[in-house]
ROLUM-419722 format. One line per 8 residues: their letters; for each residue x, y, z of C-alpha. Coordinates in Angstrom, 2 decimals, always signed. Example, Ala and Ser with C-alpha at 12.3 -4.5 7.8 and 13.67 -1.06 7.14 Angstrom:
! residues 2
AS) +12.30:-4.50:+7.80 | +13.67:-1.06:+7.14;
//
This chain:
! residues 263
MRIYQVDA) +24.14:+1.48:-5.06 | +21.92:-0.18:-7.10 | +18.10:+1.51:-7.74 | +14.73:-0.44:-9.15 | +11.74:+0.47:-10.30 | +8.94:-2.04:-9.38 | +5.01:-1.90:-10.72 | +3.71:-4.09:-7.50;
FTAEPFTG) +0.43:-5.56:-7.20 | +0.35:-6.07:-11.00 | +1.96:-8.72:-13.82 | +1.72:-6.23:-16.40 | +4.13:-3.06:-16.85 | +2.98:+0.13:-16.35 | -0.06:-1.25:-14.32 | -0.29:-1.31:-10.60;
NPAAVCVL) +1.84:+1.10:-7.74 | +5.36:+1.74:-8.85 | +8.27:+1.75:-6.15 | +11.75:+2.42:-6.08 | +13.64:-0.30:-4.10 | +17.26:+0.75:-2.80 | +19.90:-1.52:-2.10 | +22.05:+0.02:+0.29;
GKPADKKW) +25.63:-0.87:+1.06 | +25.87:+1.05:+4.30 | +23.95:+3.57:+6.35 | +22.73:+6.93:+5.18 | +21.38:+9.79:+6.86 | +17.53:+10.62:+6.73 | +18.42:+13.97:+4.46 | +19.83:+11.96:+1.50;
LQNVAKEM) +17.14:+9.19:+2.05 | +14.58:+12.06:+1.47 | +16.53:+13.56:-1.31 | +16.57:+10.32:-3.47 | +12.71:+9.81:-2.99 | +12.13:+13.44:-3.99 | +14.15:+12.57:-6.86 | +12.23:+9.13:-7.64;
NLSETAFL) +8.99:+11.14:-7.45 | +7.00:+8.21:-6.82 | +4.51:+7.67:-4.14 | +7.02:+5.72:-2.05 | +10.95:+4.88:-2.24 | +12.11:+1.93:-0.10 | +15.58:+1.80:+1.08 | +17.12:-1.55:+2.33;
LPQGDGYS) +20.08:-2.38:+4.42 | +21.23:-5.77:+5.54 | +20.61:-6.08:+9.12 | +20.92:-9.35:+11.19 | +18.76:-12.30:+9.66 | +16.80:-9.92:+7.57 | +16.89:-5.91:+5.99 | +16.29:-2.90:+7.68;
LRWFTPSF) +13.31:-1.57:+5.74 | +12.48:+2.45:+5.33 | +9.81:+3.83:+3.17 | +10.17:+7.50:+1.99 | +7.44:+9.60:+0.05 | +8.56:+12.31:-2.02 | +7.89:+14.59:+1.13 | +7.62:+12.59:+4.59;
EIDLCGHA) +9.04:+9.08:+5.84 | +5.96:+6.74:+6.63 | +5.38:+4.03:+9.09 | +3.67:+1.38:+6.75 | +3.58:+1.16:+2.97 | +2.61:-2.32:+1.78 | +3.56:-1.76:-2.19 | +6.96:-0.91:-1.79;
TLASAHIL) +7.70:-3.62:+0.86 | +6.24:-6.33:-2.04 | +8.80:-4.46:-4.55 | +11.51:-5.05:-2.15 | +10.80:-8.67:-1.89 | +10.53:-8.81:-5.60 | +14.22:-7.57:-5.83 | +15.42:-9.55:-3.16;
WERGYLRK) +14.55:-12.66:-4.81 | +14.85:-11.64:-8.60 | +18.11:-10.10:-8.13 | +19.37:-12.76:-5.74 | +20.34:-11.00:-2.47 | +17.60:-14.22:-1.59 | +16.71:-17.67:-2.69 | +13.87:-17.65:-3.65;
EQEAKFYT) +12.75:-20.37:-1.25 | +13.94:-17.63:+1.75 | +11.86:-15.75:+3.89 | +12.41:-11.80:+3.41 | +12.59:-10.44:+6.75 | +12.30:-6.76:+7.41 | +12.98:-4.92:+10.48 | +10.60:-1.69:+9.97;
KSGLLSAR) +8.81:+1.13:+12.03 | +5.84:-0.93:+12.20 | +7.98:-3.93:+13.57 | +8.65:-7.57:+11.87 | +7.14:-7.91:+8.59 | +8.00:-10.91:+6.70 | +7.41:-12.01:+2.85 | +7.45:-15.54:+1.04;
RIGDWVQL) +7.04:-16.68:-2.67 | +3.67:-18.68:-3.50 | +4.11:-19.50:-7.00 | +4.34:-16.27:-9.10 | +3.02:-14.06:-6.15 | +4.19:-12.36:-3.15 | +2.54:-12.87:+0.17 | +3.34:-10.10:+2.65;
DFPAIYEE) +2.38:-10.84:+6.44 | +0.99:-7.24:+8.03 | -0.83:-6.51:+11.27 | -4.55:-6.20:+11.12 | -5.28:-2.44:+11.74 | -9.13:-1.98:+12.74 | -11.20:+1.01:+12.32 | -13.68:+2.23:+14.89;
EVEAPAEL) -16.92:+4.45:+13.95 | -16.61:+8.05:+14.17 | -18.78:+11.26:+13.15 | -17.37:+12.20:+10.11 | -16.10:+15.89:+10.37 | -18.40:+17.82:+7.82 | -14.77:+19.03:+6.01 | -14.36:+15.55:+5.23;
LTAIRVNP) -17.65:+14.55:+3.56 | -17.07:+17.86:+1.70 | -13.96:+17.39:+0.31 | -14.88:+13.77:-0.71 | -17.92:+14.88:-1.89 | -20.14:+11.38:-1.12 | -23.02:+10.31:+1.04 | -21.22:+7.36:+3.40;
LYVGKNIF) -22.89:+4.17:+4.40 | -20.53:+4.36:+7.32 | -17.41:+6.61:+8.38 | -14.77:+4.94:+10.47 | -10.79:+6.18:+11.85 | -7.93:+4.06:+12.35 | -4.54:+5.00:+13.56 | -3.59:+6.19:+10.03;
DYLIEVED) -6.60:+6.61:+7.89 | -10.20:+7.16:+7.82 | -12.58:+4.69:+6.11 | -15.47:+5.22:+4.30 | -18.09:+2.80:+3.01 | -20.41:+3.98:+0.17 | -23.34:+2.69:-1.59 | -22.07:+0.56:-4.90;
EELVRKVK) -18.77:+0.44:-6.44 | -19.79:+2.83:-9.17 | -19.66:+5.82:-6.34 | -16.04:+4.49:-5.59 | -14.73:+5.01:-9.33 | -16.46:+8.53:-9.78 | -14.85:+9.93:-6.53 | -13.40:+13.15:-7.19;
PDYTKLLQ) -11.83:+14.80:-4.22 | -11.47:+18.11:-3.61 | -7.71:+18.19:-2.56 | -7.40:+21.64:-1.36 | -10.14:+21.00:+1.42 | -8.76:+17.41:+1.80 | -5.56:+18.85:+2.79 | -7.01:+20.54:+5.78;
ISMRGVIV) -7.83:+17.27:+7.45 | -5.46:+16.11:+9.88 | -4.45:+12.51:+8.78 | -2.77:+10.30:+6.53 | -5.43:+9.26:+4.01 | -8.69:+8.43:+3.18 | -9.98:+4.90:+1.86 | -13.51:+5.27:-0.07;
TARAKVEA) -14.38:+1.70:-0.69 | -18.00:-0.53:-1.85 | -19.20:-3.77:-1.67 | -18.45:-5.38:-5.72 | -21.46:-5.38:-8.04 | -22.79:-8.61:-8.01 | -21.64:-9.73:-11.34 | -18.06:-8.68:-10.35;
KEYDFISR) -17.06:-12.43:-9.89 | -13.20:-11.85:-9.85 | -13.13:-9.48:-6.57 | -15.41:-9.02:-3.25 | -14.89:-5.30:-2.51 | -13.12:-2.39:-4.24 | -11.68:+0.68:-2.49 | -9.43:+3.75:-3.36;
FFAPEVGV) -6.86:+6.06:-1.35 | -6.21:+9.19:-1.25 | -3.38:+10.63:+0.91 | -2.66:+14.27:-0.20 | -0.71:+15.16:+3.42 | +1.62:+13.27:+3.05 | +2.27:+14.03:-0.78 | +0.31:+11.30:-2.90;
FEDPVTGS) -2.84:+12.49:-4.16 | -4.12:+9.41:-5.23 | -2.02:+6.28:-4.60 | -2.36:+3.63:-7.44 | -2.45:+0.66:-5.16 | -2.26:+0.80:-1.11 | -1.25:-2.50:+0.77 | -1.39:-1.00:+3.91;
AHCCLGPY) -4.66:-0.01:+3.34 | -5.89:-3.16:+3.13 | -4.64:-4.03:+6.76 | -7.91:-2.10:+7.81 | -9.90:-3.19:+4.93 | -9.47:-6.92:+5.21 | -11.01:-6.98:+8.90 | -13.58:-4.69:+7.79;
WRKKLHKD) -14.92:-6.60:+5.06 | -14.11:-9.83:+6.70 | -16.93:-9.02:+9.11 | -19.29:-7.69:+6.41 | -19.08:-10.47:+4.30 | -18.23:-13.50:+6.87 | -14.99:-14.58:+4.31 | -11.69:-15.14:+6.04;
KLIAYQAS) -10.23:-15.20:+2.37 | -10.83:-11.93:-0.06 | -10.10:-10.43:-3.37 | -9.42:-6.94:-3.54 | -9.32:-4.43:-6.61 | -8.30:-0.83:-5.67 | -10.00:+0.74:-8.65 | -7.41:+4.09:-9.42;
KRGGLLKL) -6.14:+4.60:-13.17 | -3.25:+2.14:-13.25 | -5.37:-0.41:-10.76 | -4.29:-3.51:-9.11 | -5.36:-7.01:-7.55 | -4.86:-8.14:-4.00 | -5.71:-11.60:-2.49 | -6.03:-10.94:+1.49;
QITGERVL) -6.47:-13.81:+4.16 | -7.04:-12.58:+7.66 | -5.48:-14.73:+10.43 | -6.05:-13.60:+13.69 | -4.21:-10.10:+14.36 | -2.28:-10.73:+10.88 | -3.45:-9.99:+7.48 | -1.30:-11.88:+4.82;
ISGKAVTV) -1.90:-9.38:+1.60 | -0.48:-11.52:-1.84 | -0.03:-9.74:-5.24 | +2.46:-9.70:-8.16 | +5.27:-7.36:-9.46 | +7.17:-6.80:-12.27 | +10.50:-5.19:-12.54 | +10.55:-2.09:-15.10;
MEGQLLF) +13.86:-0.01:-14.47 | +17.30:-0.82:-12.86 | +19.62:+2.10:-12.60 | +22.90:+3.29:-10.49 | +22.63:+6.14:-8.18 | +25.99:+8.25:-9.03 | +25.57:+10.52:-5.91;
//
C-alpha cells in the first residue's frame, strides 16, 4: 500500500497543512486505520478505497475518526490526479460520513465542493472565553465548532489558548476570526482553529472550518467570492465561493513524501 504526505492549501513545501494519504487495495479494520494515523502523527490521515465511480474516504486524527476534513480531502484529490489514479480532467468523487463530496482541477488549484455549515449565535460559556482569552464581538456555534469573531486580525494572531481549560469544553474545536486589515489586499478575513478535543491543538489550515466561515463572512461582507487566510505558523490561503447550500473551497497542494506501508 502506498502512502503519501501532502502539504495542502499551499504551493510551497513545509507550509500549509500536512496530511497523509493512504490508498488501500482492500478494506481494513478501524483499529488498523487508527494505528496508521497514530504512526503518521499528522492532524489527519486520509484513507481511500475504490468504490463504484469514486472512492470511499475516511479521515483519522492520531486519536479519533472524524466526520469532515477539508485539507486531507484536497490532498487525496491531488494524489489521485498526480499519481495517475484518475485522469487530470476527471472529477474526484468521495463517499464519506458527510455524504458525497467532490473535487475538480482548475488550473493549479483543486476545488472542493463541500456543504455549507451555518452557525447560530449563542451565549459564550465563561470557560470558553477564559480558555481563549479574548473579548468577542460575536460567538456562534455550529454542529462541530464554536466560532468567535474578534475586533481585528492582530487579536487573532496573538491568541494563546489555555488548552487545559479548552479540553473541558465539549466540542470539536474553536474558530477565532476577524476581518482583514484594510491594507490586506490579498485576503478578506483571517482565522485560526484550535481542536485539542480531537488531538489537534492548532490546525495549520482547516478546510472544514471554512464551510462555516464562508457563509458567515458572506453575510457580513456581502460577497459570494472570498479569499481567506489561516494565520497559523505554517499558514495557508483558500479561495471560497458560496453557492446556495454549498461552499466551493479551492487551494493548492504539493507532495513532499512517498512511502510504502510494510505492516
